[in-house]
All heavy atoms as a GROMACS GRO file, in nm:
protein
  594
    1MET      N    1  22.042  -0.558  -9.464
    1MET     CA    2  22.001  -0.690  -9.423
    1MET      C    3  22.014  -0.698  -9.271
    1MET      O    4  22.121  -0.677  -9.216
    1MET     CB    5  22.091  -0.793  -9.491
    1MET     CG    6  22.054  -0.933  -9.461
    1MET     SD    7  22.149  -1.040  -9.572
    1MET     CE    8  22.090  -1.193  -9.516
    2GLY      N    9  21.905  -0.731  -9.207
    2GLY     CA   10  21.903  -0.735  -9.062
    2GLY      C   11  21.924  -0.876  -9.009
    2GLY      O   12  21.926  -0.974  -9.083
    3VAL      N   13  21.938  -0.882  -8.880
    3VAL     CA   14  21.955  -1.010  -8.813
    3VAL      C   15  21.817  -1.071  -8.791
    3VAL      O   16  21.727  -1.005  -8.740
    3VAL     CB   17  22.027  -0.992  -8.678
    3VAL    CG1   18  22.035  -1.122  -8.603
    3VAL    CG2   19  22.163  -0.931  -8.700
    4GLN      N   20  21.799  -1.193  -8.832
    4GLN     CA   21  21.671  -1.261  -8.817
    4GLN      C   22  21.686  -1.364  -8.706
    4GLN      O   23  21.746  -1.470  -8.725
    4GLN     CB   24  21.630  -1.328  -8.947
    4GLN     CG   25  21.607  -1.230  -9.058
    4GLN     CD   26  21.573  -1.298  -9.188
    4GLN    OE1   27  21.568  -1.418  -9.196
    4GLN    NE2   28  21.548  -1.219  -9.289
    5ILE      N   29  21.630  -1.330  -8.590
    5ILE     CA   30  21.643  -1.416  -8.474
    5ILE      C   31  21.571  -1.549  -8.497
    5ILE      O   32  21.619  -1.655  -8.456
    5ILE     CB   33  21.588  -1.345  -8.348
    5ILE    CG1   34  21.664  -1.216  -8.322
    5ILE    CG2   35  21.593  -1.437  -8.227
    5ILE    CD1   36  21.810  -1.235  -8.293
    6SER      N   37  21.457  -1.547  -8.564
    6SER     CA   38  21.382  -1.670  -8.586
    6SER      C   39  21.461  -1.768  -8.672
    6SER      O   40  21.460  -1.889  -8.647
    6SER     CB   41  21.246  -1.641  -8.648
    6SER     OG   42  21.263  -1.580  -8.776
    7ALA      N   43  21.532  -1.718  -8.772
    7ALA     CA   44  21.614  -1.806  -8.856
    7ALA      C   45  21.729  -1.866  -8.775
    7ALA      O   46  21.765  -1.982  -8.794
    7ALA     CB   47  21.667  -1.729  -8.976
    8GLN      N   48  21.784  -1.788  -8.683
    8GLN     CA   49  21.892  -1.839  -8.600
    8GLN      C   50  21.841  -1.944  -8.502
    8GLN      O   51  21.910  -2.042  -8.474
    8GLN     CB   52  21.958  -1.724  -8.524
    8GLN     CG   53  22.036  -1.632  -8.613
    8GLN     CD   54  22.097  -1.516  -8.537
    8GLN    OE1   55  22.068  -1.494  -8.420
    8GLN    NE2   56  22.182  -1.440  -8.605
    9MET      N   57  21.721  -1.924  -8.450
    9MET     CA   58  21.663  -2.023  -8.359
    9MET      C   59  21.632  -2.154  -8.432
    9MET      O   60  21.651  -2.262  -8.377
    9MET     CB   61  21.536  -1.968  -8.293
    9MET     CG   62  21.564  -1.856  -8.195
    9MET     SD   63  21.670  -1.905  -8.060
    9MET     CE   64  21.566  -2.019  -7.974
   10VAL      N   65  21.585  -2.144  -8.556
   10VAL     CA   66  21.559  -2.264  -8.636
   10VAL      C   67  21.689  -2.339  -8.662
   10VAL      O   68  21.696  -2.461  -8.650
   10VAL     CB   69  21.487  -2.228  -8.767
   10VAL    CG1   70  21.486  -2.344  -8.864
   10VAL    CG2   71  21.346  -2.180  -8.738
   11LEU      N   72  21.795  -2.266  -8.695
   11LEU     CA   73  21.926  -2.328  -8.720
   11LEU      C   74  21.979  -2.394  -8.592
   11LEU      O   75  22.034  -2.504  -8.598
   11LEU     CB   76  22.026  -2.226  -8.772
   11LEU     CG   77  22.165  -2.278  -8.803
   11LEU    CD1   78  22.161  -2.382  -8.914
   11LEU    CD2   79  22.258  -2.165  -8.840
   12LEU      N   80  21.959  -2.330  -8.478
   12LEU     CA   81  22.002  -2.388  -8.351
   12LEU      C   82  21.925  -2.517  -8.323
   12LEU      O   83  21.984  -2.618  -8.284
   12LEU     CB   84  21.983  -2.289  -8.237
   12LEU     CG   85  22.021  -2.339  -8.098
   12LEU    CD1   86  22.171  -2.367  -8.091
   12LEU    CD2   87  21.981  -2.239  -7.993
   13ALA      N   88  21.794  -2.516  -8.344
   13ALA     CA   89  21.713  -2.636  -8.320
   13ALA      C   90  21.754  -2.748  -8.416
   13ALA      O   91  21.763  -2.865  -8.375
   13ALA     CB   92  21.566  -2.604  -8.337
   14GLN      N   93  21.782  -2.715  -8.541
   14GLN     CA   94  21.824  -2.816  -8.638
   14GLN      C   95  21.961  -2.872  -8.600
   14GLN      O   96  21.986  -2.992  -8.618
   14GLN     CB   97  21.829  -2.756  -8.778
   14GLN     CG   98  21.693  -2.728  -8.836
   14GLN     CD   99  21.702  -2.655  -8.969
   14GLN    OE1  100  21.804  -2.596  -9.003
   14GLN    NE2  101  21.593  -2.660  -9.044
   15SER      N  102  22.049  -2.789  -8.549
   15SER     CA  103  22.181  -2.838  -8.511
   15SER      C  104  22.173  -2.928  -8.387
   15SER      O  105  22.249  -3.024  -8.375
   15SER     CB  106  22.279  -2.722  -8.487
   15SER     OG  107  22.239  -2.645  -8.376
   16VAL      N  108  22.080  -2.899  -8.296
   16VAL     CA  109  22.060  -2.988  -8.181
   16VAL      C  110  22.010  -3.124  -8.230
   16VAL      O  111  22.055  -3.229  -8.183
   16VAL     CB  112  21.964  -2.925  -8.079
   16VAL    CG1  113  21.920  -3.026  -7.974
   16VAL    CG2  114  22.029  -2.805  -8.011
   17LEU      N  115  21.919  -3.123  -8.328
   17LEU     CA  116  21.872  -3.250  -8.385
   17LEU      C  117  21.983  -3.325  -8.456
   17LEU      O  118  21.989  -3.448  -8.449
   17LEU     CB  119  21.755  -3.224  -8.481
   17LEU     CG  120  21.625  -3.179  -8.416
   17LEU    CD1  121  21.522  -3.146  -8.523
   17LEU    CD2  122  21.573  -3.284  -8.321
   18LEU      N  123  22.072  -3.252  -8.522
   18LEU     CA  124  22.188  -3.316  -8.586
   18LEU      C  125  22.277  -3.380  -8.480
   18LEU      O  126  22.325  -3.492  -8.498
   18LEU     CB  127  22.267  -3.214  -8.667
   18LEU     CG  128  22.395  -3.266  -8.733
   18LEU    CD1  129  22.362  -3.361  -8.846
   18LEU    CD2  130  22.479  -3.151  -8.783
   19GLY      N  131  22.296  -3.312  -8.369
   19GLY     CA  132  22.376  -3.368  -8.260
   19GLY      C  133  22.311  -3.492  -8.200
   19GLY      O  134  22.378  -3.589  -8.166
   20LEU      N  135  22.178  -3.489  -8.186
   20LEU     CA  136  22.106  -3.606  -8.136
   20LEU      C  137  22.123  -3.725  -8.230
   20LEU      O  138  22.143  -3.838  -8.186
   20LEU     CB  139  21.958  -3.574  -8.117
   20LEU     CG  140  21.921  -3.489  -7.998
   20LEU    CD1  141  21.774  -3.448  -8.004
   20LEU    CD2  142  21.951  -3.560  -7.869
   21ALA      N  143  22.116  -3.699  -8.359
   21ALA     CA  144  22.135  -3.806  -8.457
   21ALA      C  145  22.277  -3.860  -8.451
   21ALA      O  146  22.299  -3.983  -8.462
   21ALA     CB  147  22.102  -3.756  -8.597
   22ALA      N  148  22.374  -3.773  -8.432
   22ALA     CA  149  22.514  -3.817  -8.421
   22ALA      C  150  22.534  -3.903  -8.297
   22ALA      O  151  22.603  -4.005  -8.300
   22ALA     CB  152  22.607  -3.696  -8.419
   23GLY      N  153  22.473  -3.862  -8.186
   23GLY     CA  154  22.484  -3.941  -8.063
   23GLY      C  155  22.416  -4.076  -8.076
   23GLY      O  156  22.466  -4.178  -8.027
   24LEU      N  157  22.303  -4.079  -8.144
   24LEU     CA  158  22.232  -4.205  -8.166
   24LEU      C  159  22.313  -4.299  -8.255
   24LEU      O  160  22.324  -4.419  -8.227
   24LEU     CB  161  22.095  -4.180  -8.229
   24LEU     CG  162  22.010  -4.302  -8.259
   24LEU    CD1  163  21.969  -4.370  -8.129
   24LEU    CD2  164  21.888  -4.263  -8.338
   25LEU      N  165  22.374  -4.245  -8.360
   25LEU     CA  166  22.458  -4.326  -8.447
   25LEU      C  167  22.579  -4.382  -8.370
   25LEU      O  168  22.616  -4.498  -8.388
   25LEU     CB  169  22.506  -4.245  -8.567
   25LEU     CG  170  22.598  -4.316  -8.665
   25LEU    CD1  171  22.528  -4.434  -8.731
   25LEU    CD2  172  22.649  -4.219  -8.770
   26TYR      N  173  22.636  -4.300  -8.282
   26TYR     CA  174  22.750  -4.347  -8.202
   26TYR      C  175  22.708  -4.462  -8.111
   26TYR      O  176  22.782  -4.561  -8.097
   26TYR     CB  177  22.807  -4.231  -8.121
   26TYR     CG  178  22.934  -4.266  -8.049
   26TYR    CD1  179  23.055  -4.268  -8.117
   26TYR    CD2  180  22.935  -4.298  -7.914
   26TYR    CE1  181  23.173  -4.300  -8.053
   26TYR    CE2  182  23.051  -4.331  -7.849
   26TYR     CZ  183  23.170  -4.332  -7.919
   26TYR     OH  184  23.286  -4.365  -7.855
   27ASP      N  185  22.591  -4.451  -8.050
   27ASP     CA  186  22.543  -4.558  -7.962
   27ASP      C  187  22.512  -4.685  -8.041
   27ASP      O  188  22.534  -4.796  -7.992
   27ASP     CB  189  22.421  -4.514  -7.884
   27ASP     CG  190  22.456  -4.423  -7.768
   27ASP    OD1  191  22.576  -4.420  -7.730
   27ASP    OD2  192  22.366  -4.355  -7.716
   28LEU      N  193  22.459  -4.671  -8.160
   28LEU     CA  194  22.431  -4.789  -8.243
   28LEU      C  195  22.560  -4.858  -8.286
   28LEU      O  196  22.567  -4.981  -8.288
   28LEU     CB  197  22.349  -4.750  -8.365
   28LEU     CG  198  22.205  -4.708  -8.338
   28LEU    CD1  199  22.140  -4.658  -8.467
   28LEU    CD2  200  22.125  -4.820  -8.278
   29LEU      N  201  22.660  -4.780  -8.318
   29LEU     CA  202  22.788  -4.839  -8.357
   29LEU      C  203  22.862  -4.899  -8.237
   29LEU      O  204  22.944  -4.988  -8.253
   29LEU     CB  205  22.878  -4.736  -8.426
   29LEU     CG  206  22.835  -4.695  -8.566
   29LEU    CD1  207  22.926  -4.586  -8.619
   29LEU    CD2  208  22.834  -4.814  -8.660
   30ARG      N  209  22.829  -4.852  -8.116
   30ARG     CA  210  22.893  -4.906  -7.996
   30ARG      C  211  22.859  -5.054  -7.977
   30ARG      O  212  22.943  -5.134  -7.936
   30ARG     CB  213  22.850  -4.828  -7.873
   30ARG     CG  214  22.922  -4.873  -7.748
   30ARG     CD  215  22.880  -4.792  -7.631
   30ARG     NE  216  22.740  -4.821  -7.602
   30ARG     CZ  217  22.679  -4.787  -7.491
   30ARG    NH1  218  22.744  -4.720  -7.400
   30ARG    NH2  219  22.554  -4.818  -7.470
   31ALA      N  220  22.735  -5.092  -8.011
   31ALA     CA  221  22.696  -5.232  -8.001
   31ALA      C  222  22.781  -5.319  -8.095
   31ALA      O  223  22.823  -5.429  -8.058
   31ALA     CB  224  22.548  -5.248  -8.033
   32LEU      N  225  22.808  -5.269  -8.213
   32LEU     CA  226  22.894  -5.343  -8.307
   32LEU      C  227  23.038  -5.349  -8.258
   32LEU      O  228  23.105  -5.450  -8.274
   32LEU     CB  229  22.888  -5.280  -8.446
   32LEU     CG  230  22.761  -5.302  -8.525
   32LEU    CD1  231  22.766  -5.221  -8.654
   32LEU    CD2  232  22.742  -5.449  -8.555
   33ARG      N  233  23.085  -5.239  -8.197
   33ARG     CA  234  23.223  -5.238  -8.148
   33ARG      C  235  23.242  -5.336  -8.034
   33ARG      O  236  23.350  -5.394  -8.019
   33ARG     CB  237  23.261  -5.097  -8.102
   33ARG     CG  238  23.287  -5.001  -8.214
   33ARG     CD  239  23.358  -4.876  -8.167
   33ARG     NE  240  23.301  -4.819  -8.047
   33ARG     CZ  241  23.212  -4.720  -8.045
   33ARG    NH1  242  23.168  -4.670  -8.157
   33ARG    NH2  243  23.168  -4.672  -7.930
   34LEU      N  244  23.139  -5.356  -7.952
   34LEU     CA  245  23.151  -5.451  -7.842
   34LEU      C  246  23.152  -5.596  -7.892
   34LEU      O  247  23.220  -5.680  -7.836
   34LEU     CB  248  23.037  -5.431  -7.743
   34LEU     CG  249  23.042  -5.302  -7.663
   34LEU    CD1  250  22.917  -5.287  -7.577
   34LEU    CD2  251  23.167  -5.295  -7.579
   35ARG      N  252  23.077  -5.622  -7.998
   35ARG     CA  253  23.074  -5.759  -8.053
   35ARG      C  254  23.196  -5.790  -8.138
   35ARG      O  255  23.241  -5.905  -8.143
   35ARG     CB  256  22.949  -5.778  -8.138
   35ARG     CG  257  22.824  -5.790  -8.056
   35ARG     CD  258  22.709  -5.827  -8.143
   35ARG     NE  259  22.590  -5.841  -8.063
   35ARG     CZ  260  22.479  -5.891  -8.106
   35ARG    NH1  261  22.470  -5.934  -8.231
   35ARG    NH2  262  22.375  -5.900  -8.027
   36LEU      N  263  23.246  -5.691  -8.208
   36LEU     CA  264  23.360  -5.710  -8.299
   36LEU      C  265  23.472  -5.613  -8.262
   36LEU      O  266  23.490  -5.510  -8.327
   36LEU     CB  267  23.314  -5.687  -8.443
   36LEU     CG  268  23.196  -5.769  -8.492
   36LEU    CD1  269  23.145  -5.716  -8.624
   36LEU    CD2  270  23.234  -5.915  -8.504
   37PRO      N  271  23.550  -5.644  -8.159
   37PRO     CA  272  23.652  -5.548  -8.114
   37PRO      C  273  23.763  -5.522  -8.217
   37PRO      O  274  23.827  -5.418  -8.212
   37PRO     CB  275  23.710  -5.612  -7.987
   37PRO     CG  276  23.652  -5.747  -7.975
   37PRO     CD  277  23.543  -5.762  -8.074
   38ARG      N  278  23.782  -5.612  -8.309
   38ARG     CA  279  23.885  -5.590  -8.410
   38ARG      C  280  23.846  -5.482  -8.510
   38ARG      O  281  23.932  -5.425  -8.576
   38ARG     CB  282  23.914  -5.719  -8.487
   38ARG     CG  283  23.983  -5.822  -8.405
   38ARG     CD  284  24.007  -5.947  -8.487
   38ARG     NE  285  24.087  -6.040  -8.409
   38ARG     CZ  286  24.198  -6.094  -8.453
   38ARG    NH1  287  24.241  -6.067  -8.573
   38ARG    NH2  288  24.265  -6.176  -8.377
   39LEU      N  289  23.717  -5.456  -8.522
   39LEU     CA  290  23.670  -5.356  -8.618
   39LEU      C  291  23.649  -5.219  -8.554
   39LEU      O  292  23.591  -5.131  -8.617
   39LEU     CB  293  23.539  -5.403  -8.682
   39LEU     CG  294  23.548  -5.529  -8.768
   39LEU    CD1  295  23.412  -5.564  -8.822
   39LEU    CD2  296  23.648  -5.510  -8.879
   40THR      N  297  23.697  -5.199  -8.433
   40THR     CA  298  23.675  -5.073  -8.363
   40THR      C  299  23.733  -4.956  -8.441
   40THR      O  300  23.667  -4.853  -8.458
   40THR     CB  301  23.736  -5.079  -8.222
   40THR    OG1  302  23.671  -5.183  -8.150
   40THR    CG2  303  23.718  -4.949  -8.149
   41TRP      N  304  23.854  -4.970  -8.489
   41TRP     CA  305  23.917  -4.859  -8.561
   41TRP      C  306  23.842  -4.825  -8.689
   41TRP      O  307  23.828  -4.708  -8.724
   41TRP     CB  308  24.063  -4.893  -8.593
   41TRP     CG  309  24.077  -5.008  -8.689
   41TRP    CD1  310  24.083  -5.141  -8.660
   41TRP    CD2  311  24.082  -4.999  -8.832
   41TRP    NE1  312  24.093  -5.214  -8.775
   41TRP    CE2  313  24.092  -5.130  -8.884
   41TRP    CE3  314  24.079  -4.893  -8.922
   41TRP    CZ2  315  24.098  -5.156  -9.019
   41TRP    CZ3  316  24.086  -4.920  -9.058
   41TRP    CH2  317  24.095  -5.051  -9.105
   42MET      N  318  23.790  -4.928  -8.757
   42MET     CA  319  23.717  -4.903  -8.881
   42MET      C  320  23.582  -4.836  -8.854
   42MET      O  321  23.543  -4.743  -8.923
   42MET     CB  322  23.696  -5.033  -8.958
   42MET     CG  323  23.636  -5.010  -9.095
   42MET     SD  324  23.614  -5.160  -9.189
   42MET     CE  325  23.482  -5.238  -9.100
   43LEU      N  326  23.513  -4.883  -8.750
   43LEU     CA  327  23.384  -4.824  -8.716
   43LEU      C  328  23.399  -4.680  -8.666
   43LEU      O  329  23.318  -4.593  -8.699
   43LEU     CB  330  23.312  -4.910  -8.613
   43LEU     CG  331  23.266  -5.047  -8.663
   43LEU    CD1  332  23.214  -5.131  -8.547
   43LEU    CD2  333  23.160  -5.033  -8.771
   44ASP      N  334  23.504  -4.655  -8.589
   44ASP     CA  335  23.529  -4.518  -8.543
   44ASP      C  336  23.565  -4.426  -8.660
   44ASP      O  337  23.522  -4.311  -8.665
   44ASP     CB  338  23.640  -4.516  -8.439
   44ASP     CG  339  23.594  -4.568  -8.304
   44ASP    OD1  340  23.471  -4.583  -8.284
   44ASP    OD2  341  23.680  -4.594  -8.219
   45SER      N  342  23.643  -4.478  -8.752
   45SER     CA  343  23.678  -4.399  -8.871
   45SER      C  344  23.555  -4.371  -8.956
   45SER      O  345  23.538  -4.259  -9.006
   45SER     CB  346  23.783  -4.471  -8.954
   45SER     OG  347  23.900  -4.490  -8.882
   46LEU      N  348  23.471  -4.470  -8.971
   46LEU     CA  349  23.347  -4.452  -9.046
   46LEU      C  350  23.256  -4.349  -8.979
   46LEU      O  351  23.198  -4.263  -9.045
   46LEU     CB  352  23.274  -4.586  -9.060
   46LEU     CG  353  23.140  -4.586  -9.131
   46LEU    CD1  354  23.160  -4.558  -9.279
   46LEU    CD2  355  23.071  -4.719  -9.112
   47TYR      N  356  23.248  -4.354  -8.847
   47TYR     CA  357  23.167  -4.258  -8.774
   47TYR      C  358  23.221  -4.116  -8.792
   47TYR      O  359  23.145  -4.023  -8.818
   47TYR     CB  360  23.164  -4.294  -8.625
   47TYR     CG  361  23.096  -4.190  -8.541
   47TYR    CD1  362  22.957  -4.180  -8.539
   47TYR    CD2  363  23.170  -4.101  -8.464
   47TYR    CE1  364  22.894  -4.084  -8.463
   47TYR    CE2  365  23.107  -4.005  -8.387
   47TYR     CZ  366  22.970  -3.997  -8.386
   47TYR     OH  367  22.907  -3.902  -8.312
   48CYS      N  368  23.352  -4.099  -8.777
   48CYS     CA  369  23.411  -3.966  -8.792
   48CYS      C  370  23.392  -3.911  -8.933
   48CYS      O  371  23.362  -3.793  -8.951
   48CYS     CB  372  23.559  -3.969  -8.757
   48CYS     SG  373  23.589  -3.989  -8.581
   49LEU      N  374  23.407  -3.997  -9.031
   49LEU     CA  375  23.388  -3.955  -9.169
   49LEU      C  376  23.242  -3.916  -9.194
   49LEU      O  377  23.214  -3.812  -9.255
   49LEU     CB  378  23.431  -4.066  -9.265
   49LEU     CG  379  23.419  -4.036  -9.413
   49LEU    CD1  380  23.515  -3.924  -9.451
   49LEU    CD2  381  23.448  -4.159  -9.494
   50ALA      N  382  23.149  -3.998  -9.146
   50ALA     CA  383  23.007  -3.968  -9.165
   50ALA      C  384  22.968  -3.839  -9.093
   50ALA      O  385  22.892  -3.757  -9.146
   50ALA     CB  386  22.922  -4.084  -9.116
   51LEU      N  387  23.021  -3.819  -8.973
   51LEU     CA  388  22.990  -3.698  -8.898
   51LEU      C  389  23.049  -3.574  -8.964
   51LEU      O  390  22.985  -3.470  -8.970
   51LEU     CB  391  23.040  -3.711  -8.755
   51LEU     CG  392  22.997  -3.601  -8.660
   51LEU    CD1  393  22.846  -3.598  -8.645
   51LEU    CD2  394  23.062  -3.620  -8.526
   52ALA      N  395  23.170  -3.584  -9.014
   52ALA     CA  396  23.234  -3.470  -9.081
   52ALA      C  397  23.158  -3.432  -9.207
   52ALA      O  398  23.132  -3.314  -9.232
   52ALA     CB  399  23.379  -3.503  -9.114
   53VAL      N  400  23.121  -3.531  -9.287
   53VAL     CA  401  23.047  -3.503  -9.410
   53VAL      C  402  22.908  -3.448  -9.376
   53VAL      O  403  22.862  -3.351  -9.438
   53VAL     CB  404  23.036  -3.630  -9.498
   53VAL    CG1  405  22.937  -3.612  -9.610
   53VAL    CG2  406  23.172  -3.666  -9.553
   54GLY      N  407  22.843  -3.507  -9.277
   54GLY     CA  408  22.710  -3.459  -9.237
   54GLY      C  409  22.714  -3.318  -9.185
   54GLY      O  410  22.628  -3.235  -9.220
   55ALA      N  411  22.811  -3.285  -9.100
   55ALA     CA  412  22.822  -3.149  -9.046
   55ALA      C  413  22.856  -3.050  -9.157
   55ALA      O  414  22.803  -2.939  -9.160
   55ALA     CB  415  22.928  -3.145  -8.937
   56PHE      N  416  22.945  -3.089  -9.248
   56PHE     CA  417  22.980  -3.000  -9.359
   56PHE      C  418  22.860  -2.970  -9.446
   56PHE      O  419  22.832  -2.854  -9.478
   56PHE     CB  420  23.092  -3.064  -9.442
   56PHE     CG  421  23.125  -2.987  -9.566
   56PHE    CD1  422  23.195  -2.868  -9.558
   56PHE    CD2  423  23.086  -3.032  -9.690
   56PHE    CE1  424  23.226  -2.796  -9.672
   56PHE    CE2  425  23.116  -2.962  -9.805
   56PHE     CZ  426  23.186  -2.843  -9.796
   57LEU      N  427  22.786  -3.074  -9.483
   57LEU     CA  428  22.669  -3.053  -9.569
   57LEU      C  429  22.559  -2.976  -9.496
   57LEU      O  430  22.490  -2.893  -9.555
   57LEU     CB  431  22.615  -3.187  -9.620
   57LEU     CG  432  22.706  -3.260  -9.717
   57LEU    CD1  433  22.647  -3.397  -9.753
   57LEU    CD2  434  22.730  -3.177  -9.842
   58PHE      N  435  22.544  -3.001  -9.367
   58PHE     CA  436  22.445  -2.928  -9.287
   58PHE      C  437  22.478  -2.780  -9.283
   58PHE      O  438  22.392  -2.695  -9.308
   58PHE     CB  439  22.440  -2.986  -9.146
   58PHE     CG  440  22.355  -2.904  -9.052
   58PHE    CD1  441  22.217  -2.911  -9.058
   58PHE    CD2  442  22.414  -2.822  -8.958
   58PHE    CE1  443  22.139  -2.835  -8.972
   58PHE    CE2  444  22.337  -2.747  -8.872
   58PHE     CZ  445  22.200  -2.754  -8.879
   59LEU      N  446  22.603  -2.747  -9.250
   59LEU     CA  447  22.642  -2.607  -9.243
   59LEU      C  448  22.640  -2.540  -9.380
   59LEU      O  449  22.607  -2.423  -9.391
   59LEU     CB  450  22.779  -2.593  -9.178
   59LEU     CG  451  22.784  -2.622  -9.029
   59LEU    CD1  452  22.927  -2.621  -8.979
   59LEU    CD2  453  22.701  -2.521  -8.952
   60LEU      N  454  22.673  -2.615  -9.483
   60LEU     CA  455  22.671  -2.559  -9.617
   60LEU      C  456  22.529  -2.526  -9.661
   60LEU      O  457  22.502  -2.420  -9.716
   60LEU     CB  458  22.734  -2.657  -9.716
   60LEU     CG  459  22.760  -2.608  -9.856
   60LEU    CD1  460  22.860  -2.496  -9.855
   60LEU    CD2  461  22.809  -2.722  -9.943
   61ARG      N  462  22.435  -2.614  -9.631
   61ARG     CA  463  22.298  -2.596  -9.677
   61ARG      C  464  22.218  -2.504  -9.585
   61ARG      O  465  22.150  -2.413  -9.632
   61ARG     CB  466  22.228  -2.730  -9.686
   61ARG     CG  467  22.088  -2.722  -9.740
   61ARG     CD  468  22.032  -2.860  -9.766
   61ARG     NE  469  21.907  -2.852  -9.837
   61ARG     CZ  470  21.788  -2.847  -9.777
   61ARG    NH1  471  21.782  -2.850  -9.646
   61ARG    NH2  472  21.678  -2.840  -9.848
   62CYS      N  473  22.225  -2.526  -9.456
   62CYS     CA  474  22.137  -2.455  -9.364
   62CYS      C  475  22.187  -2.316  -9.324
   62CYS      O  476  22.106  -2.229  -9.296
   62CYS     CB  477  22.114  -2.540  -9.239
   62CYS     SG  478  22.021  -2.689  -9.273
   63SER      N  479  22.315  -2.297  -9.318
   63SER     CA  480  22.366  -2.166  -9.276
   63SER      C  481  22.432  -2.090  -9.390
   63SER      O  482  22.503  -1.993  -9.366
   63SER     CB  483  22.463  -2.180  -9.159
   63SER     OG  484  22.581  -2.244  -9.202
   64GLY      N  485  22.410  -2.134  -9.511
   64GLY     CA  486  22.463  -2.062  -9.625
   64GLY      C  487  22.614  -2.068  -9.636
   64GLY      O  488  22.676  -1.978  -9.693
   65GLY      N  489  22.674  -2.171  -9.583
   65GLY     CA  490  22.818  -2.188  -9.594
   65GLY      C  491  22.897  -2.112  -9.488
   65GLY      O  492  23.020  -2.115  -9.488
   66GLU      N  493  22.828  -2.044  -9.398
   66GLU     CA  494  22.896  -1.970  -9.293
   66GLU      C  495  22.908  -2.056  -9.168
   66GLU      O  496  22.815  -2.125  -9.131
   66GLU     CB  497  22.821  -1.843  -9.258
   66GLU     CG  498  22.816  -1.743  -9.371
   66GLU     CD  499  22.740  -1.618  -9.334
   66GLU    OE1  500  22.706  -1.602  -9.215
   66GLU    OE2  501  22.717  -1.537  -9.423
   67LEU      N  502  23.024  -2.051  -9.106
   67LEU     CA  503  23.046  -2.127  -8.983
   67LEU      C  504  22.988  -2.047  -8.867
   67LEU      O  505  23.031  -1.935  -8.839
   67LEU     CB  506  23.196  -2.151  -8.962
   67LEU     CG  507  23.234  -2.235  -8.842
   67LEU    CD1  508  23.173  -2.374  -8.854
   67LEU    CD2  509  23.383  -2.244  -8.830
   68ARG      N  510  22.888  -2.101  -8.804
   68ARG     CA  511  22.822  -2.034  -8.693
   68ARG      C  512  22.853  -2.110  -8.566
   68ARG      O  513  22.828  -2.230  -8.556
   68ARG     CB  514  22.672  -2.031  -8.715
   68ARG     CG  515  22.632  -1.984  -8.852
   68ARG     CD  516  22.582  -1.847  -8.848
   68ARG     NE  517  22.554  -1.801  -8.984
   68ARG     CZ  518  22.464  -1.713  -9.011
   68ARG    NH1  519  22.391  -1.664  -8.916
   68ARG    NH2  520  22.445  -1.674  -9.134
   69LEU      N  521  22.907  -2.041  -8.467
   69LEU     CA  522  22.949  -2.107  -8.344
   69LEU      C  523  22.830  -2.165  -8.269
   69LEU      O  524  22.839  -2.275  -8.214
   69LEU     CB  525  23.024  -2.008  -8.255
   69LEU     CG  526  23.082  -2.064  -8.125
   69LEU    CD1  527  23.180  -2.176  -8.158
   69LEU    CD2  528  23.149  -1.957  -8.045
   70TYR      N  529  22.717  -2.096  -8.271
   70TYR     CA  530  22.601  -2.149  -8.198
   70TYR      C  531  22.548  -2.276  -8.262
   70TYR      O  532  22.490  -2.360  -8.193
   70TYR     CB  533  22.491  -2.044  -8.184
   70TYR     CG  534  22.432  -1.994  -8.313
   70TYR    CD1  535  22.325  -2.060  -8.372
   70TYR    CD2  536  22.480  -1.881  -8.375
   70TYR    CE1  537  22.269  -2.015  -8.489
   70TYR    CE2  538  22.425  -1.834  -8.492
   70TYR     CZ  539  22.319  -1.902  -8.549
   70TYR     OH  540  22.264  -1.856  -8.665
   71ALA      N  541  22.568  -2.294  -8.390
   71ALA     CA  542  22.526  -2.419  -8.456
   71ALA      C  543  22.615  -2.535  -8.411
   71ALA      O  544  22.566  -2.645  -8.384
   71ALA     CB  545  22.530  -2.404  -8.607
   72LEU      N  546  22.743  -2.510  -8.399
   72LEU     CA  547  22.835  -2.615  -8.352
   72LEU      C  548  22.811  -2.646  -8.204
   72LEU      O  549  22.815  -2.763  -8.164
   72LEU     CB  550  22.980  -2.573  -8.374
   72LEU     CG  551  23.024  -2.563  -8.520
   72LEU    CD1  552  23.167  -2.511  -8.528
   72LEU    CD2  553  23.010  -2.694  -8.591
   73LEU      N  554  22.784  -2.546  -8.124
   73LEU     CA  555  22.755  -2.568  -7.983
   73LEU      C  556  22.622  -2.642  -7.967
   73LEU      O  557  22.609  -2.729  -7.881
   73LEU     CB  558  22.750  -2.436  -7.908
   73LEU     CG  559  22.884  -2.366  -7.886
   73LEU    CD1  560  22.864  -2.229  -7.822
   73LEU    CD2  561  22.975  -2.451  -7.802
   74GLY      N  562  22.524  -2.610  -8.052
   74GLY     CA  563  22.397  -2.681  -8.047
   74GLY      C  564  22.413  -2.828  -8.083
   74GLY      O  565  22.353  -2.917  -8.019
   75ALA      N  566  22.496  -2.857  -8.183
   75ALA     CA  567  22.520  -2.997  -8.221
   75ALA      C  568  22.594  -3.070  -8.108
   75ALA      O  569  22.565  -3.186  -8.080
   75ALA     CB  570  22.601  -3.002  -8.350
   76GLY      N  571  22.686  -3.002  -8.044
   76GLY     CA  572  22.757  -3.065  -7.931
   76GLY      C  573  22.665  -3.092  -7.813
   76GLY      O  574  22.672  -3.198  -7.750
   77CYS      N  575  22.576  -2.998  -7.785
   77CYS     CA  576  22.480  -3.020  -7.675
   77CYS      C  577  22.381  -3.129  -7.710
   77CYS      O  578  22.341  -3.207  -7.623
   77CYS     CB  579  22.406  -2.890  -7.645
   77CYS     SG  580  22.508  -2.765  -7.567
   78GLY      N  581  22.342  -3.138  -7.836
   78GLY     CA  582  22.251  -3.244  -7.877
   78GLY      C  583  22.316  -3.381  -7.868
   78GLY      O  584  22.250  -3.480  -7.833
   79ALA      N  585  22.444  -3.389  -7.897
   79ALA     CA  586  22.514  -3.517  -7.890
   79ALA      C  587  22.536  -3.560  -7.745
   79ALA      O  588  22.540  -3.678  -7.716
   79ALA     CB  589  22.648  -3.509  -7.963
   80ALA      N  590  22.550  -3.462  -7.658
   80ALA     CA  591  22.573  -3.495  -7.517
   80ALA      C  592  22.447  -3.550  -7.456
   80ALA      O  593  22.443  -3.638  -7.379
   80ALA     CB  594  22.616  -3.371  -7.440
   0.00000   0.00000   0.00000
C-alpha cells in the first residue's frame, strides 16, 4: 500500500474547511456571549463539546481513525 498524495491533500482541504466552520461557529456564539454575559461559560462549554465531537467524527470518518498531524494543523489554520 503506497502513499496517496491526492488523498492527503483532500483530507488537508477538508480539515481547513472544518477549521473555517469552527471559527464561524465561534464568531456566531460571540454575539450571544456579548448579549448574555451570564451564559458565557455555558456557550463556551457547548462550543468545546461541539468542536470535540465534530473533530472526533471527522478524523474517524475521513482519515480512517488515524490521527494525522497535518489534518489538525489544517483545522487550526482554517480556524485562524
